[in-house]
C-alpha positions in Angstrom: -28.7 -45.0 48.2 -25.8 -46.9 49.9 -27.7 -50.2 49.4 -28.1 -49.4 45.8 -24.4 -48.6 45.5 -23.5 -51.9 47.3 -25.8 -53.8 45.0 -24.2 -52.3 41.9 -20.7 -53.1 43.2 -21.7 -56.7 44.0 -23.2 -57.1 40.6 -20.1 -55.7 38.9 -17.8 -58.0 41.0 -20.0 -61.0 40.1 -19.8 -60.1 36.4 -16.1 -59.7 36.6 -15.7 -63.1 38.4 -17.9 -64.9 35.9 -16.0 -63.3 33.0 -12.6 -64.4 34.6 -14.0 -68.0 35.1 -15.1 -68.2 31.5 -11.7 -67.1 30.2 -9.9 -69.8 32.2 -12.1 -72.5 30.8 -11.6 -71.6 27.2 -9.0 -73.6 25.2 -5.8 -71.7 25.0 -3.5 -71.2 22.0 -0.4 -73.4 22.4 3.0 -71.9 22.5 4.8 -75.1 23.5 4.0 -78.8 22.9 4.1 -81.3 25.7 4.1 -85.1 25.6 0.8 -86.5 26.8 -1.2 -83.3 26.4 -4.2 -83.5 24.0 -4.5 -80.7 21.4 -7.4 -79.7 19.2 -6.8 -78.9 15.5 -10.3 -79.8 14.1 -9.8 -83.3 15.6 -7.6 -84.2 18.6 -4.1 -85.5 18.8 -1.4 -86.1 21.4 2.3 -86.7 21.3 3.1 -90.0 23.1 6.8 -89.9 23.4 9.9 -88.5 21.5 8.6 -89.5 18.1 5.0 -91.1 18.2 1.6 -89.6 18.2 -2.1 -90.6 18.0 -5.0 -88.6 16.5 -8.8 -88.9 16.5 -11.5 -87.3 14.4 -14.9 -88.0 15.9 -18.0 -87.6 13.7 -20.1 -89.7 16.0 -21.1 -87.2 18.6 -24.9 -87.3 17.9 -27.1 -87.6 20.9 -30.4 -88.4 19.1 -31.6 -89.9 15.8 -33.3 -86.5 15.0 -29.9 -84.7 15.2 -28.3 -87.3 13.0 -31.1 -87.0 10.4 -30.8 -83.2 10.5 -27.1 -83.5 9.9 -27.7 -85.8 6.8 -30.3 -83.3 5.4 -28.1 -80.3 6.1 -25.1 -81.9 4.4 -27.2 -83.5 1.6 -25.6 -86.9 2.4 -28.1 -89.8 3.0 -25.2 -92.3 2.9 -23.5 -90.8 6.0 -23.0 -93.0 9.1 -21.6 -91.7 12.3 -17.9 -92.5 12.3 -14.6 -92.2 14.1 -11.2 -92.1 12.5 -8.2 -93.0 14.7 -4.6 -93.0 13.6 -1.1 -93.7 14.9 2.0 -92.1 13.5 5.5 -90.7 13.9 6.8 -87.2 14.1 10.1 -85.4 13.8 11.0 -82.1 15.4 13.2 -79.6 13.8 13.6 -76.4 15.7 10.1 -75.1 16.4 8.5 -77.2 13.6 7.0 -80.7 14.0 6.4 -82.9 10.9 3.7 -85.6 11.6 3.0 -88.6 9.4 0.2 -91.3 9.8 1.5 -94.9 9.7 -1.7 -96.8 10.5 -5.3 -95.9 10.9 -8.7 -97.3 11.5 -12.2 -95.9 10.7 -15.2 -97.3 12.4 -18.9 -96.6 11.6 -22.0 -96.9 13.7 -25.4 -98.0 12.3 -27.3 -95.5 14.4 -27.2 -93.3 17.6 -28.3 -96.2 19.7 -25.2 -98.2 18.7 -23.0 -95.1 19.4 -24.3 -95.2 23.0 -23.9 -98.9 23.3 -20.4 -98.7 21.7 -21.3 -101.2 18.9 -19.5 -100.6 15.6 -20.9 -102.0 12.4 -17.9 -101.5 10.1 -14.2 -101.3 10.7 -11.6 -100.4 8.0 -8.0 -100.7 8.9 -5.3 -99.1 6.8 -1.7 -100.2 7.5 -0.3 -98.2 4.6 1.7 -95.2 5.7 0.4 -91.9 4.4 2.4 -90.3 1.6 1.8 -86.8 3.0 1.6 -85.6 6.6 1.0 -82.3 8.2 3.2 -79.8 10.0 2.9 -77.9 13.3 4.6 -74.6 12.7 5.1 -71.9 15.3 3.4 -68.8 13.9 4.0 -65.6 15.9 4.0 -67.0 19.4 1.7 -70.1 19.0 1.6 -73.3 17.0 -0.6 -73.7 14.0 -1.4 -76.7 11.8 0.3 -76.2 8.5 0.9 -72.6 9.6 -2.9 -71.8 9.3 -5.2 -73.3 12.0 -4.2 -72.4 15.6 -3.6 -75.3 17.8 -5.5 -75.3 21.1 -5.5 -77.4 24.2 -8.2 -79.9 24.7 -9.7 -81.7 27.7 -10.6 -84.7 25.5 -9.2 -88.1 26.6 -7.9 -90.2 23.7 -6.3 -93.7 23.7 -2.6 -94.3 23.2 -3.0 -96.9 20.3 -5.4 -98.3 17.8 -5.7 -101.5 19.9 -6.7 -99.5 22.9 -9.2 -97.5 20.9 -10.8 -100.6 19.4 -11.0 -102.3 22.8 -13.7 -99.8 23.9 -16.1 -101.1 21.3 -18.0 -104.3 20.4 -17.7 -105.2 16.8 -20.9 -106.6 15.2 -20.2 -106.6 11.4 -23.1 -105.3 9.4 -23.1 -104.0 5.9 -24.2 -100.4 5.8 -25.9 -99.0 2.7 
């Protein structure tokens, strides 16, 4: 009986320990923004200094051609190619609100999953025209939310500090994609 009780207590403690570990690894809602920290809002972004930021939206996280084909079928989009959008911009802080605006961006596409793994891009579109509209980070209750709706969370993703640094990771082999 004592052995059974000890076993049950050990099992309970192990469950509590695992539960506590899982909670610490989960992204946390953000109540304060810090320079250099990466945040998740559907994509990732980070504040670089007192008024510049970078952001990335990665739609190239496929690890097999089969998953890429399934994605195309599920989204009824045969013309989709894995891509990454990367942007630089400026921000202004007013009280607890941040207003962010993209100044330059680049979108790269990969022909296939093999090229993602080899870091070979097939198309590269650079846009040096500042965006007309931006987005806001608004403190809602006790945490920040994108445009007051999507809660901002911390991210362990590493992202480059500039378009040039982003592009330097890839080999550009121009190829017209259908």
